[in-house]
N, C-alpha and C positions, 0 to 999 in steps of 0.2 A: 487326434488326427484332425487336420483342418478339412472342413467340407466347403468345397467351392459351390457357390450357388450359380445356377444358370438362369439366365433371364430370356424368356421367350419374347420374340418380337410379334407384336400384334399386327395382323394384316387386315386392313379395312377393304371392303368391296370396291370403294372408289379410288383406291390407290393404284394408279395406272402410270406407267412410264410415258414420258412425253416423246415426241418425235413427229415425223412428217410422213404422210402416205401420198405417193404419186401414182396415178393410173396413166399408163402410157397411151399414146395415140393409137397404137396397134390394137390394144385391148378394146378401145371404144369402136374402132373400125370393125372388129369381129362381131361385137355385140350388135352394131347397126346393120351389118350385112345379114345376120341371122334374122333380125326383126323385119327387115325389108323383104326378104325372101318369103316370109310367112304371110305377106299381104296378098289376098286374091287379086289377080291381074298383073302381078309382077312375075314376068317370065324368067328373067335373069338380070344380072348386074354386069356393068362394064361397058365400055365403048367398043366400037367395031374392032379395033386392033387387039384389045384385051380378049375379046371373045374369039377372034381368029387364033391367037396364040393358045388359048385354052382348048380350042378344038384340036389343034396340033398335039398338045400335051395329052389329050384324051386318046388320040390315035396311037400314041407310043406308050400308053399305060401309065402315064403320070397325071391322071385326071384329078387327083386331090391337090396337086401342087398349085399354089397361088389362088385357090378358090376362097379361102377364108376372108380375105380382105379385098378381093377384086371388085372394082366398081365403087370403091369408097375411100375417102380420105377424111381424116379427122385431126383436129388440133385441140388439145386440152391446155387451158391456162387458168390457174387458180381455181380449180374445181369446176370450171365451166367448159363445155365442149361446143365446137362448131363442126358440123358433119356435112360433107359433100358426097352426094350419091349420083351415080349414073345408072339409069335403069332402062330395061326394055319392058314394055307393057304388051299385054295380049290384045289382039284385035277385039273391038267391041267394048272394051273397058274405058269409060270416060277418064281422061287424064286428070281432071281436077279431083275426082273421087279417089283415084288410086294414089295420087300424090298426097292428098290429105290423110288417107289411111296410113301411108308410109310414114309421114311426119308424126302422126299420133303413136304408131307402134314403136318407132325408133325412140321417140322421146320417152315413152313409158319404160322401154327396156334399158336405156342408158341411165335414166333417173333411178331405176331400181338398184343400180350399183353405186348410188350416192353422189352422182354428179348432177350438175345443172346443165340443161341444154339451151344454149343461146340461139343457135340457128341450125336449120337443116335445109340445105340447098339441094335441089333435085334437078337433074337434067335428064329428060326423056330422050334417049339416044336412038331408039328404034321401036317399031311395033312388030310383033310377031303375028303375021297374017294367019298362019296355020294353027294358032292357039284357039281353043274353044271359047266362044264369046260368052260374055257375062250373062 
């Protein structure tokens, strides 16, 4: 009787399939918003109109809709991101300190996902007077 021999293929740990990974602009926006909201002195994100519509959504029970990326736009090209944020700061918080902390936090958060951050542009759209001072 003929015995067929089987040959096992050796897998090496460095044998990895090739391909491309893209991270969407929306993912970077969500990461940037979460990082910016974590900075002391940032009350909320978004311009006047976005905040108005968000308040309306809150009243009708759709308060989570649109929050994840509100106040942020991002563009990713070749593994590098440009992030644009619109923020509201609390009264008594110095703008340069808050924006510097936002840039540092957003950069760290985005780079943790393997991207490079080329720019973070911030527009301070409003100040919340009733926010506890620094």
